Structures are given as structure tokens and as C-alpha cells.
N, C-alpha and C positions, 0 to 999 in steps of 0.2 A: 491756767494752772488750776488744780483742784484743791478743795478743802472740804472735809466732811464734818458734819455736825458733831460737836464735842471732841474734835480731833481724832475721831474713832478710826479713821483709815491711816493715821500717821503714828499714833501712840496707843499702847495698850494691847490687850489680848485679842481684840477683834482685828487688829492690823496685821496679824502674823500669817504668812504663807508657809507651806512646807519647805524647809531648807534643803537646797540641792547641792551645796558646796562639798559635803563629805563624799557623796556618791560620785560627783564629777571628778574630784581630785583623785579618788581611788581608781576611777575608770581611766583617766589619763595616764596614771602610773602603770596600770595593767597593759595599756596599749603601747606606751612609748618608753617606759622607765627601765632602768637597769638595776635598781635597788628594791629592797622589800619595803612594805608599808611601815614596818617597825623601824627600819633604818631612817627613812625620810622624816618620820614623825618624832624621832628621838630628841632633836634639839628643841622642838616646840614643847614637848612634854617636860623637858628639863627646865625650860624658861618659865613655864607655868608653875611647876612645883617649887622651884627655888626663888622665883620672883625676879624682879629687876627694879633698879632705882628709878623712880619717877622723874622724867625730864620735863622741860617746860611745855612740850607739845602735849603730853598726856595730861599734865596739870591744867593747861588751858582748855582742853576739850572737856575734862571733867567739870571744871568751873562753869563752862558755857552750858553744860547739860544739867546742872544741878537742879534747877527749878523744875525741869521737865521730869526728872527721874525720882524726885522725892516721894511721889505716891507709891513707888515700887520698892519695898524693903529688901527684896532678894538681891537686886542689882546694887542697891546702896550699900549692902553689907560687904560687897566685894571691892567696889571701886572707890569707896569713901571711908573715912575714919568713923569710929563709933559715934562721934559727935556730929556726923553729917557733913563735915567739911572735906574738901579734896585733900589728897595726900600732899605732904610737903615735897616740893620739887628739889632737884639737884641744884646746889649752888657751887660754882667752881671753886669758891674759897672754903667750902665746908661740906664736901661730898659725903663725909662719914655720917652726917646727921640727916641725910635725905631718907624719905620713907621708901620702903620696898613694897611693890604691888605683887602679892602672891595669889595664885588661883589654884588652890589645892584640888577642888572638885573638878575643874576643867582638866587638870593633869590626869586624874583618875579616869575621866571619860575618854581622853585621848589614848590612854594606855589600853583601855578596852577595845577601842577601834583598831589600834595597832595590832592587837593580839587576835581579834576575832573578825576583823574586816568591817566594811561599812554596813553589813547586814545588821549588826548589833545596834547601829544608830537608827535604822529604819524599821526593822522587824523584831528587834530584841527589846531589852529592858530600857535602854536609853530612849528609843522612839516611843515606847509606851509611857515613859515618864513625861516626855514632852507633850504628847497628846493629852494625857490625863490632866496635867497642870493647866494647859491652855483651855481645854473644854470645861474644867471645873470653875474657871474664872470668866466664862462668857465668850471664849473664842470658838472657832469653828473647826479646828483641826481634829481629826479622829485618828485612832490607831490604824484604821484601814487606809486613810490618806497617807500616813507615813509609810506603811508597808507597800503601797501601790506605786511609790515614786520610782521613776525610771529616768536614766540619763538619755537624752535625745541627741543623736549624732547626725548632723546634716552636712551636706556638701557646702563649702564656703561660697559666699557671694564674691564674684571676681569682677574687677573693673580694670581697664587699661587707661592710664593717665600719662600722657606725654612720654611714652616709652617705658613707664614703670608698671609692673604687674602688682596689683593690690588685692589682698584677700581679707574678708571680714565675715562676721556672723551674718547669716542670710535672712533670719526671721526673728521677729519679736525683740529687736535690738535697735541700736542706732546705725547699724551697718547699711541698710537700704537708703537711709537719709544721707549719710556721708558719701556713699557711692553716687547718689544723684547730684550732690554738690560738685564732686569731681567731674561728672559728665557735663554739667552746665558750664563750669569754669574752663573746661578744656577749649572752648571756642573763643576765649578772650585772650588777648595778648597782655597777660599780667606783667611779664617782665618789661614790656614796652611801656606800660603805665608807670613803672617805677615802684620799688619796694616801699610799702607803707605810704604810698601816695594817696591823696584823697580819692582819686579815681579807682585805684586798685582796691582800697578798703570798701568803697561803695559797692563795687561789683561783687566782692566776696560776701559782703553783708546781705546783698540782695539774693545771691545764690543760696545762702543759708536760709533766708526767710522763705523763699519759694519751696525749698526742700522740707522745712519744718511745717509749712502750711499743708503740704501734701501728706506729710507724716501723720499729722493729727486728723486729717480727713480720711485717709485711706488705709492706714496700717493697723493691724491687730493680729490676733491668733488665727492663722489660716485654717485651723481645725474647726473653727466656729463660724467664720465669715469668709466669703470670697475676697481675696486680696490681690490687687494688680501688681504683683512683684515684677513680672517681666516688663510690663508697660512702664513702671517707674524707672527701670534700669535701661530702657531703650534709648539709644543714642539719638534717634529721631525725636523722641519725646523731649530729651534734654535740649535739642536744638530749638524746638518749639517754645520751651520755657525760656530759653536764652533770649528769644526775640522780645520777650516782655520787659527785659531790663534795658533801660536807657542809661548809658554810661554818663550822661550829663544831667540826668534828672532822676528823681525817685521820691518815694518808694513806689513799687508796683501797686496799683490800685486794688486789683483782685488777685491775691497771690495763690489761691487754690486752683490747681489745674485738673485736667481730666485725662489720667493715664489709661483709662479703659479703652479709648480709641486706638491705643498702641498695644493693647493686650490681645494675644491670640484668642479668638473666639468672642472678643468684645465683652461688654458688660453683661453679667448674668441677670436674670429677671429679678433676683433678690438683692442686687448690688446697688441699692440706692445710696446716694451720698450721705454719709454720716460723719460726725466729728468725733475726735478723740482728744487725747492730751497726755501730759506728763507732769510730774511734780518737781518743783524747782529746788527745794532745800534738801539736797542729798549729800551724802558723805561717803566717799568711795575710795578704794585703793586700787592702783594699777601698777603692775610691774612688767618689765620686759627683760628677758634673759636669753643670752646666746652662750652655749657651752663650747668646749674645745673642739667638738665635732660638728659645730655649726648647726646644731639643733636649736630652733628658736621657739620661744614661748611668749605670747602676748596675752596677759591675763588681767581681767578686770573683776574684782570681787567687791561685794557691797552688802552691808546690812540695811542699806537704805539711808535713813538719817543717822545722825550721830547716836551711837548705841542702839541702832535699829528701833525696835518697838519699845525698848525700855524694859523688856521682860527677860529676866534670867531665870531659867528653870532650876529650882532648888535641888541640890544634890548632884547636879551635872555640870554646873559652871557655864552652861551654854547660853549665850545671848542670842535671842531670836530676832529675825528681821521684821521690818514693817512693810513688806512687799505689797500689801494691799493698796498702798498709796499710788502705785503705778497704774492702777485701774481707774477708769472713769466711774465715779459713784452714781452717775445718772444712767438709768436703763435705756436700752435702745440705741446705744452708741457703739461704734466700731470697737472700742476698747472697754466696754462695760464689764462689770463683774459677772462671772458665771462659774459654777462648779467645774473643776478640772481644766479651766482655761489658764493659759499663760499670759501674763500681763506684758504690755509693750513697755520695755525699759530702754534706758539711754546708753547702756554700756556698749562700747565700740572698740574692742581689741582689734588691732590691725597688724597684718604682716605685709611688708612692701619688699618687692624684689626688683632688681635692675636687669633681670633676664626674663624673657618671655617664656 
């Protein structure tokens, strides 16, 4: 796992990447929704404007993040009292005295997005305010970076596991690693080993370790480096990796494999083995929804760590991510930092179907 000097990749202005959630949600609504942007955003706008009583979970997270956020007055002014302490939480015996967390600027920002669309966030005054505030404080996001952001829609990564059809994000996510774990585990009689038995847990743990070793060695942004995605998902490669696992012994001595021999065309001349990685201390939200018409959504959203970068853009209420932490800070690695590059992240929203 990575750490940067002065916590620069995890906290503060230099850790911020262009936020993609606004454009992504609007695109999903455009493609699949039945309501307007204003309709779906109305409850969030109302909640931000009117506020809500702080519960124990919000209190605990604010308390845990207090030391990290103290250097950033804009976020402190919204999520903490004027004296710098967390808001008072709801007490079931005294609910009327709980503090209310109100985010007036965020409500106004969302009202603008609801009225004018995501363009105002990326190409209008909100995006300009974000870029200006970040760049004035030593960050690297420009107005052009905000304006150039585009949602990328890819075909899902599909894997069949014991009769179930599973679909995941195909690139720059945890999808390829989870798919590889399924392919490796498919060849073991986990039910015969017994639920939560030492043998089944050992095999699952080893399959995860092999997949993560390959992840850190081979996965990154395919727009910048050749990535053996087909080889990693090949059933024959999974069978070869499976042979390295001894159900009675472990761990595997050399967990990094060579999927290039299973990749059509083999290893390119520039495809030397390099290592990558991921950051451990993350704070993420996932939701799964199925509506009355059996439309399914599996959504993973994250600012990165708790409160993201710690940066709240004044006048907007927008808290920015610390997505730079998902890059390898060392140059020359498969997941190293580069302009325009997408970091390798761990999110793995999944849809599973019992029909082929």
C-alpha cells in the first residue's frame, strides 16, 4: 500500500482528481430513467437545505476525522460547530436538543445542477469555482480539466460461475480481480470442504491473494499501458493459477502469475512486468436497488477516505475526493500518476443473474 510524503496524495489540494459522479448520475438518468433531473434531486436538495439531526454514525465519523480536517476551515465551518467540536448527536431520550447539520451552499449547487444540467458543474460557474479554488491552493485541476471530463461507457466484464451469470465493471476497478477469483474458485469443491471450514477459508484466501498479486502487477489504465485483461479472465489461466494452491498447505510462494501467455497476441514488446497497488484506508458507500419493473442498479460511490481530500470548495458546499491516492506515487509503474490517466480503484459493483 502507498503513502506519499506529507500525506499529499491522501489529504489536501494535491490529492484531488476531477469528480465524475455528477456527470455519471446524469448520464444514467438520461439512458435509463423515467423522471427528470429536478425530480430525482429534489429530496437531496431539501435535505441539504433543511438539514437533518446528527445521529451517532455522523457524529462518530466527524469525531474520527477531526484531527485530519482541522487545517481546512471551509469544511470545518460546515461539519463542525464554531468551537471546532462535532455536532451533538441524537439522544433517544432528548431528540429535541440534537444539532441539525445544514448544508445551504450544497443545496444551492444542487439546485443549479437540477435546473441547468451537469454542464454547469463541469463547464459553468461551479466547475470554474472548483478549478480556481484547487489551483489557487497548490492543486493541479484546471478549468479545462473540468470541461473535458466525459463519462466512459464500457461493455461489462462477464463471468460464469457455477451456473450464475455475473457482470462487473471491466476496467480500472476491482471487477477483473473478482472475476479472476471466481474463475479460480470454480475448480474447487467448496461445498464439500464445508462452510467456513479451515480448508474452504484457506482456498478462498489463496484465490484472493493470487488475484490481488496479479492485480497489482498487471492492471492499470489500458489507454496508457497494455493490459492483459483477456488473459486474466481466461479459464485456462485460472486453471493454471489453481494448480499453485495446495489445499493442505500454504501460502503460495510466488503469487504473481503471467497472464500474457494466455493473452491473444502474447506480451507486447513494451509489456515488461511492473508493479502497482492500492490504498487501504478508504471510506465508501454502496447501494443495490431493484424496482417494481425489475430494473437493477449496483452502485459504488466514494470520495476516497473519510471526507475525501478534506477540501470543501467555498460557496459550493462540494466536498472533493482524494482520488490521487489510488495511483502509485512512484514513476514507471503500471498504475503510476500521469495526466489524463484513470487510476486503478477497488470499487466492484456487481449484478448476478441465475439465467444465462
